[in-house]
C-alpha positions in Angstrom: 168.2 98.7 149.0 164.7 97.5 148.4 165.1 98.0 144.7 167.3 95.0 144.4 165.2 92.8 146.6 162.7 90.8 144.6 159.6 88.7 145.1 159.1 86.0 142.5 155.7 84.4 141.9 155.8 80.7 142.6 159.0 80.8 144.6 158.9 81.2 148.4 160.9 83.9 150.2 162.7 86.9 148.9 165.7 87.2 146.5 168.5 89.7 145.9 169.3 90.6 142.3 172.8 89.5 141.5 173.1 89.9 137.7 171.2 90.2 134.5 171.7 88.1 131.4 169.9 87.6 128.1 166.2 87.2 128.9 167.0 86.2 132.5 168.1 87.4 135.9 170.4 85.7 138.3 169.0 86.0 141.9 170.2 84.8 145.3 167.8 83.6 148.0 168.0 85.7 151.2 167.2 82.6 153.2 169.7 80.0 152.0 171.9 82.1 149.7 171.4 79.7 146.7 171.6 81.3 143.3 169.2 80.6 140.5 168.1 81.9 137.1 164.8 83.7 136.7 163.4 83.9 133.2 161.1 86.4 131.4 158.1 84.1 131.9 158.4 84.5 135.7 156.6 87.4 137.4 159.2 89.4 139.3 158.3 92.4 141.6 160.8 94.7 143.2 159.9 95.5 146.8 160.5 99.2 146.0 157.5 99.0 143.7 155.1 97.5 146.3 152.7 99.6 148.3 149.8 98.9 150.7 146.3 100.3 150.5 145.3 103.0 153.0 142.2 105.1 153.4 144.0 108.1 151.8 146.9 107.3 149.4 148.7 104.1 148.9 151.6 103.8 151.4 155.0 102.5 150.0 156.1 99.2 151.5 159.3 100.9 152.7 157.3 103.1 155.1 155.4 100.1 156.5 158.7 98.2 157.0 160.2 101.3 158.7 157.2 101.4 161.1 157.6 97.6 161.8 161.4 98.1 162.4 160.7 100.9 164.9 157.9 98.9 166.7 160.2 95.8 167.1 163.4 97.7 167.8 165.1 96.2 164.8 164.3 92.6 165.8 162.1 89.9 164.3 158.3 90.2 164.5 157.2 87.7 167.1 153.7 87.2 165.7 153.1 83.7 164.4 151.4 84.6 161.2 150.3 81.0 160.4 148.4 80.6 163.7 147.2 84.2 164.1 143.5 84.9 163.5 142.4 87.5 160.9 141.3 89.8 163.7 144.8 89.6 165.3 146.5 90.2 161.9 144.3 93.3 161.3 145.0 94.6 164.8 148.7 94.2 164.3 148.6 96.0 160.9 146.7 98.9 162.5 149.7 99.4 164.8 152.2 99.7 161.9 149.8 101.2 159.3 147.1 103.1 161.2 145.2 104.3 158.1 145.2 100.8 156.5 142.2 100.0 154.3 141.0 96.7 155.8 138.5 96.2 152.9 141.3 95.9 150.3 144.0 94.3 152.4 143.5 90.6 153.0 144.9 88.5 155.9 147.2 86.7 153.4 148.8 90.1 152.6 149.5 90.8 156.2 151.0 87.3 156.6 153.2 88.0 153.6 154.2 91.4 155.1 155.3 89.8 158.4 157.1 87.0 156.5 159.0 89.5 154.3 159.9 91.7 157.3 161.4 88.7 159.2 163.3 87.6 156.1 164.8 91.1 155.6 165.7 91.4 159.3 167.3 87.9 159.3 169.4 88.9 156.2 170.5 92.1 158.0 168.6 94.4 155.7 167.1 97.1 157.9 167.8 100.3 155.9 164.5 101.0 154.1 165.2 104.6 153.2 164.4 105.8 149.7 167.4 108.1 149.5 169.7 105.1 149.2 167.7 103.7 146.3 167.6 107.0 144.4 171.4 107.6 145.1 172.2 104.1 143.7 170.2 104.9 140.6 172.0 108.2 140.1 175.4 106.5 140.5 174.5 103.9 137.9 173.4 106.5 135.5 176.7 108.3 135.5 
């Protein structure tokens, strides 16, 4: 599921990949469901490729999102990331990613994580298992 969810530099929110064309992607905003083209010059990152720094190995974003989902019982995160202090943000991150590397994770990263989680929950996307992504890839390959 996270493989088709994209973050696009310069555009707020998250987007679902709808279609691919010549040198462009057609994406749909998870917030307002508007469709728009994204061209090769835009930096696009799939959420399946994102990971967070930890003191041991990098932790895939899907694991952090699963921890957040369990912590909040499938509901939105009630932390106001805009008003929270850096100490509060790091304290929250330590509850969902205990081995986080606070030297390499910035408060803006934690704010973005909370924002992305809330967008995904609002859109009804709460299945963050890797099995689904790999199964979809296998189905497309056949």
